[in-house]
C-alpha positions in Angstrom: 20.9 -23.2 24.2 24.4 -23.4 22.8 26.2 -20.2 22.4 28.2 -19.7 19.3 31.8 -18.7 19.9 33.1 -16.4 17.4 37.0 -16.5 17.1 38.6 -13.0 18.0 42.2 -14.0 18.1 44.6 -10.9 17.1 48.0 -11.3 15.8 50.7 -12.0 18.7 48.1 -13.1 21.1 49.4 -15.9 23.2 46.2 -17.9 23.0 43.1 -17.9 21.1 40.2 -15.5 22.1 36.7 -15.9 21.5 33.5 -13.8 22.0 29.9 -15.2 22.4 27.1 -15.0 20.0 23.6 -15.2 20.5 22.1 -18.8 22.1 20.9 -21.3 19.2 18.2 -22.9 21.0 17.1 -26.3 19.3 16.3 -29.6 20.5 14.5 -32.8 20.2 11.6 -34.6 22.2 10.1 -38.0 21.8 7.7 -40.2 23.5 4.9 -42.8 22.4 2.0 -41.9 20.6 -1.6 -41.6 21.8 -4.6 -41.7 19.4 -6.4 -39.5 21.6 -4.0 -36.3 21.6 -2.9 -34.6 18.4 -1.5 -31.7 19.8 2.1 -32.5 18.6 1.0 -32.7 15.0 -1.4 -29.7 15.2 1.5 -27.4 16.5 4.1 -28.8 13.7 1.2 -27.5 11.3 1.2 -24.2 12.5 2.0 -21.6 10.0 3.3 -19.2 12.9 4.8 -21.5 15.2 3.7 -22.8 18.9 4.2 -22.1 22.5 6.5 -24.8 23.8 6.9 -25.7 27.8 9.6 -28.4 28.2 9.4 -30.1 31.9 12.3 -32.4 32.3 10.3 -34.5 35.0 6.9 -34.6 36.1 8.0 -34.7 39.7 9.0 -31.1 39.8 6.3 -29.1 37.6 7.8 -25.8 38.6 10.9 -26.3 36.9 10.7 -25.7 32.9 12.0 -23.9 29.9 9.2 -22.2 27.5 9.1 -20.2 24.5 8.0 -19.8 21.1 9.2 -22.5 18.6 9.2 -24.0 15.1 8.3 -27.6 15.4 8.5 -30.5 13.1 6.9 -34.1 13.9 7.3 -37.4 12.7 5.7 -40.8 13.7 7.3 -44.4 13.5 5.2 -47.4 13.0 6.9 -50.5 13.8 5.0 -53.7 13.1 7.0 -55.2 16.3 7.0 -52.3 18.9 5.1 -49.4 20.2 4.2 -46.3 17.7 6.7 -43.8 18.7 6.4 -39.8 17.7 9.4 -37.3 17.9 9.5 -33.6 17.3 12.5 -31.4 16.5 12.3 -27.8 17.5 14.0 -24.3 16.9 13.3 -21.1 19.0 10.8 -19.0 17.3 11.8 -15.7 19.6 12.9 -15.4 23.1 12.9 -18.2 25.6 13.0 -18.3 29.2 13.2 -20.8 32.3 11.9 -21.1 35.6 
């Protein structure tokens, strides 16, 4: 949820000045592949994006971030390790948090 800062320094200012632009909400998520659950890849295939809910911990299910997103998904198969999945997302509208 980084906010870009735009420089607005004027001639003779004693230091640089900035204004905040809009939030740029992007992120990644990762985990282990579950053959019985294909939701990540179905969401990535959606032509109009998906609704994404991000819970930082399962121990506090009432705290989360949510909003519409564009999602990219990938899978990595390692012969000597677990199969992992990864997703990258960008906001596709307004986000909130509880």
